[in-house]
N, C-alpha and C positions, 0 to 999 in steps of 0.2 A: 478432546485433547486425544494427541496420537500416542498411542501405546506403545511401549518399545526405546521410547525417545533416549537417546544418551546424554550424559550432563553436559555435554556442550551444546549441544542442540542438534547436534546428527543422529539422524536415521536411517538404516540401511533397510533399504526394502527389497523383497525377496521378488522375482518375477518367474512365475512358475515356466518350466521349459517348454509348456505351448506358446507361451506367450514371446519366447525369444525375440521370433522374426518379428515381430510388429513392434518390439520396445522402442524406436525410435519413430514410430508413428504418434506425431505431437497429440493426433482428437485422442487415441488410447490411452497418452500418458495423461493428458488434461482430467480425462475422468478417470482415470485410477488415481490419482493426487485429490481429487475431490469427493471420491468415495473413501479413501483411506482418511481423509483429514474429519471428513464431515456427518460418515456413515453410510450405509446402504439407503439413502433416503430419497434419492431424488424423486421430484414431485416433479413429469412430464406436462403437465400443465401450464404451471408455472414455469417450467423451464429452469430450475433451480435445484438446491440440496435443503432440505430443511433442517435446521439447525437450532437447538438451544441453548442460548448464551448467558451465561452469570456474570453481571457486574459485581464491584469490590464489596457490596454490600449484601452478596449473593443470592440477589434478585434476577430471578430467572426470565427470559424477554426471548419468542420463537422470530425466530429471521428464516429467509431462505436465500442462501446464498448462490448467484451467479459466475461464472469462468469470465476472466475478461479476456483481450486476445492475449496469446501467449505468444512470445517471444524467443526465439533462437541467438545467441550472442558465441561466436566462436570465440576461444581465448586459450593462454597458455595453458591451460589442461585440459583443453577440448571444448564441447560444446557446453554451454549454460542455458537451459530453460528459466524465465521470467515469469511468473504467473503471477496472476493480481484476482482477486474475489471478491464481492461487493453484494451486499443484501439489496435487497428488492422489496420494492412497495409493489401489493399487486387487493386491487380496489374492488376485483368482482366478487360478487354472492358474499359468503361469509367468511372470506380468506380472514386468516389469524394474522397477513402480512401487510398492515396497515397501523399507524402509529401516533401517538401524540404530539404535541409540539418539543414535552421535554424529552423524549427518545429518542436516543441517538441512531445513526447506521452504521453499520458493519464493514471492515475493510480486512480482508485474507490477503495472506503475501508470501511467497513459494519463490525460493531460489533453489534449482536444482540440477546437479550437477547429472550427464546423461551421459553412460556408455560404462564400461568397467564389468567386473562379471555380474551383480546384482542387475545391472541393467540403468539403475538410477540410484542417487540418493539424494535426500536432501541435505543441502548445506547450509540453510536456516528457514524457518518459517515462522509463521503466524497465521493460526486459524481465526481470529478477530479481534481486532482493535475498534472502539467505538470512534467515531467520527461524526459531528452534525446535528442535525435537529431532526423529528419529525422521519425517523427510517431512513433518510436521505445523508449517508456518507460524504458524497460529493466525491468519490473516489469510483465511481462507475465511468469519471472523464479522466482519470489518471493515464498521463503518459510517463514510457520508459525513458531514463536519462542517461548519459554517460556524464559520470560523477568523478573520473579520474583516469590518467594513462595507465594505470597499474589493472585497469579492468573491472571497475568498480560504478555498479548503475542502480540505479534508483526508480523510483516513481514518485511523480510530484502533484497534487493537485490543492484544491482549496475546498475546503467546508466552515461553515457556519451556520446560517440560519435570521430570516428575517424576521422578528414581532415589534407591534407597534411602530410601525414604520421606522422600525431601526435596523441597520443590516450589520453586522460582524462577520468577518472570514479571516482564516488563518491558511497559510503554505505549510501543509505537509512534504515534508521529503522522506521516504522510507526504503530502505537500505539496509544490506545485514553489515552489520558491524560484531565480530568475535564471535561469529555462529547465531545471533539474535537480530532477528528486524527490529529494527531502532527507526523512531521518527525523530532526524535528526535538524528540522526547522523549526524557530521559533519568530519567524518571522510573519507578523499581519498584512493584510490585503488592505482591510476596514477596520476600524476599535469602534468600539461603542462611544468614547470620548472622541473622537475626532471624525465624524461622520463625513468630513468634504475632502477628505486624505486618504490618498490612494496609494500602495506600494504595488510598484508591478516587477515580478522577480524572473530572471533569465539564468542559467549557468554561463558562466564566463570561461572558455575550454581555453588550457594554457599549454603549448606542449613542452614547457617546461616545468609545470607543477610536479613535486612527489607527492603530494598528499590528494586531498580533496580539492576537485577547483573550485574559486571564487564564487560568490554568485553575484550576478550584476543587478543594482536595484535603481529604478526609478521613482522618484516621489512625485507626485499630482497633488495638486490642490486646488480643487472646484475644477478637474479637467486641464490645468495650465501645470505643466512643470515647473517642481522647482528646483529640484538638484537630482543629479547621477552621480551613486558610489557603488564600490564594490565591498561586498562582504565576504571576508575569509573564513574559513572554518575554523571551529576552535577545537584543538584535538583533546584540550583536559575536560573541555564539556560534553567535548561530542558533539556540536551542534551550530548552527548558525544563526545569531542573534543579531538584530539593530544595533547599530553603535550609542551609545548614549547621546540623547540629546536630537536622536532622529528620528 
């Protein structure tokens, strides 16, 4: 947890005067975010930050979080840094960072306003949400995408797993909504009940859209295209979901 978080998920991080000259240094900012979120736990050998995560049942699992590629986006309020983090699997020696099939991976997500008297502030953050299996969240391959004309961005990736020759995968789109990092996708890539059916998802940018862009979905069966359709964002449920019967 990050100490001092306000009720709406906004945290102001004080930057020492000596650090003011380098507060726009992205590498330094990433390191500061990782230290602030996961503690002074950097593991140089594995190049990640040790983190003990607890599930809803209070069970703790050791992870090591590595930052993804930081990206700066210019917007009406100035510069915004988008940073994701993901758990890594380390197989060497007696590493604790190896996992059973039922153990998920973790994704951290941060939207940070760069600038101001304090240097930078969190607009939304999440230290770790579980995805996938065998310690692999699928989010190390997450791509930052534009979601609206208003300047909303989020990460898209697929998580899941394979067991007993059966593959299951789901799309996640993680973005900031009302100061909280939220997964707004409920769309599968492949389901347990229909192994031959696949959905490929992309964002359909619309210059006239006032809210989140629709998603363009292509459905294939055994490699052959069956249909293509658009899925609008459901503002009531704050999610994208397949229409009934598709």
